[in-house]
Every structure is written in structure tokens, then in C-alpha cells.
C-alpha positions as CSV (number, residue, x, y, z in Angstrom):
1,X,12.1,-40.8,-10.4
2,X,13.3,-42.0,-7.0
3,X,12.1,-44.7,-4.6
4,X,9.4,-43.7,-1.9
5,X,10.5,-44.6,1.7
6,X,8.7,-43.6,4.5
7,X,9.5,-45.1,7.9
8,X,6.9,-46.5,10.1
9,X,5.5,-44.7,13.1
10,X,3.3,-45.8,15.9
11,X,0.3,-44.3,13.8
12,X,1.6,-44.7,10.1
13,X,2.7,-47.7,8.3
14,X,6.3,-48.2,6.6
15,X,5.9,-47.4,2.9
16,X,8.8,-49.1,0.6
17,X,7.8,-48.4,-3.1
18,X,10.9,-49.0,-5.5
19,X,10.9,-48.1,-9.0
20,X,11.5,-51.5,-9.9
21,X,8.0,-52.4,-9.2
22,X,8.1,-53.6,-5.5
23,X,5.4,-51.8,-3.6
24,X,5.0,-52.6,0.2
25,X,2.8,-51.1,2.8
26,X,3.3,-52.7,6.2
27,X,2.6,-51.9,10.0
28,X,-0.1,-49.8,11.6
29,X,-2.4,-47.3,9.5
30,X,-3.9,-45.0,11.6
31,X,-2.7,-41.3,10.7
32,X,-4.3,-38.1,12.2
33,X,-4.5,-36.7,8.8
34,X,-5.0,-39.4,6.0
35,X,-4.9,-37.0,3.2
36,X,-1.3,-35.7,4.1
37,X,-0.1,-39.0,4.5
38,X,-1.5,-40.9,1.6
39,X,-1.5,-38.0,-1.1
40,X,2.2,-38.5,-1.8
41,X,1.8,-42.2,-2.0
42,X,-0.9,-41.9,-4.6
43,X,1.0,-39.3,-6.4
44,X,4.0,-41.4,-6.6
45,X,2.0,-44.4,-8.1
46,X,0.6,-41.8,-10.6
47,X,4.2,-41.0,-11.5
48,X,5.3,-44.3,-11.8
49,X,3.7,-44.6,-15.1
50,X,6.6,-42.5,-16.7
51,X,9.0,-44.9,-15.3
52,X,7.0,-48.2,-15.8
53,X,8.6,-51.5,-14.5
54,X,7.6,-54.7,-16.3
55,X,5.9,-56.0,-13.3
56,X,4.4,-54.4,-10.1
57,X,3.8,-56.2,-6.9
58,X,1.7,-54.2,-4.3
59,X,2.0,-55.9,-0.9
60,X,-0.1,-55.1,2.3
61,X,1.2,-56.7,5.5
62,X,-1.2,-54.7,8.0
63,X,-1.4,-55.0,11.8
64,X,-4.2,-52.6,12.1
65,X,-6.0,-50.0,10.2
66,X,-9.0,-47.4,10.6
67,X,-11.9,-46.8,8.5
68,X,-10.2,-43.7,6.6
69,X,-7.1,-46.0,5.7
70,X,-9.4,-48.4,4.2
71,X,-10.7,-45.9,2.0
72,X,-7.0,-45.0,1.1
73,X,-6.0,-48.5,0.3
74,X,-8.8,-48.7,-2.2
75,X,-7.7,-45.7,-4.0
76,X,-4.1,-47.0,-4.0
77,X,-5.2,-50.5,-5.3
78,X,-7.4,-48.5,-8.0
79,X,-4.3,-46.4,-9.1
80,X,-2.0,-49.4,-9.3
81,X,-4.7,-51.4,-11.4
82,X,-4.7,-48.4,-14.0
83,X,-1.5,-49.3,-14.9
84,X,-2.3,-52.8,-16.1
85,X,-2.4,-52.3,-19.6
86,X,1.4,-50.7,-19.5
87,X,3.0,-53.7,-17.8
88,X,3.2,-57.6,-17.9
89,X,1.5,-58.4,-14.6
90,X,0.3,-56.7,-11.5
91,X,0.0,-58.8,-8.3
92,X,-1.5,-57.8,-5.1
93,X,-0.5,-59.7,-2.0
94,X,-2.5,-59.5,1.2
95,X,-0.2,-60.9,4.3
96,X,-1.7,-61.9,7.3
97,X,-0.9,-64.0,10.4
98,X,-2.7,-67.6,10.4
99,X,-4.6,-67.1,13.4
100,X,-6.0,-63.3,12.5
101,X,-9.1,-64.5,10.9
102,X,-10.1,-60.6,11.3
103,X,-7.3,-59.5,8.9
104,X,-8.0,-62.0,6.5
105,X,-11.5,-60.9,6.2
106,X,-10.3,-57.1,5.9
107,X,-8.2,-58.2,3.1
108,X,-11.0,-60.1,1.4
109,X,-13.5,-57.1,1.8
110,X,-10.6,-54.7,0.3
111,X,-10.5,-56.9,-2.5
112,X,-14.0,-57.1,-3.3
113,X,-14.3,-53.1,-2.4
114,X,-11.4,-52.5,-4.6
115,X,-13.0,-55.0,-7.5
116,X,-9.4,-56.4,-7.8
117,X,-7.8,-59.7,-7.3
118,X,-5.7,-60.6,-4.3
119,X,-3.1,-63.3,-3.4
120,X,-3.6,-64.2,0.1
121,X,-0.3,-65.3,2.1
122,X,0.1,-66.4,5.5
123,X,3.2,-64.9,7.5
């Protein structure tokens, strides 16, 4: 299994998932075709089970996101959480700028929708 690296564009975030368990999604997420963009990401997470790291850290550092991406993020979080019985720890981090209350609220909404526990970090 190889790392999944997708370069950031004006409409899509940087995806930097490594097999050691560090999974980062960073930037803007407004892809024209949500399914085409996020299906390989979700499939990579499913495949991670065969090469399970001891710890997984999923980090979101999002500037802007559309509604379709929100649904994709919930799916990603749920797929990662399905791995919790096979690794020591799963940590989900939502990074936001100190003065961006809307972004913090978005993180809290995702935390609730995905029925997961986030750590919130100011950048």
C-alpha cells in the first residue's frame, strides 16, 4: 500500500494520507464532482485495514467547504472510526484560526453529525 498524496487546487483540498497513520485534509473543498474526488480517498481508508498502523490521526485544516464535501467528510470520519478496534488510538483534529468562529462551529457540527469526538486546535 502506498501513501495517498493529492495536490491542492483552487477547488480541492490537499490530501496527504500516509500509511503510518497520519491523514491530513487541508484547504478548500468545493470539487465539481464530489464522488470522483472523494471515492479514492474513502477506498484508501478501507484499504488501510490491511496495513493497519498502531495509531491514526485524521487532521482537517479547512478554509472553506461546500455541503457536498461536508457529507464526504462525515463518510471519511465514519470509515476511520470503523478501524478503532484494530489500532491503539484514533484521533480526529479540527484545526481553525482563532478568529474564525464559523469554522469552529462547522467542526463542532461535523463532530456531532459523525458521532465522533474531535480535538480542536487553533492555528
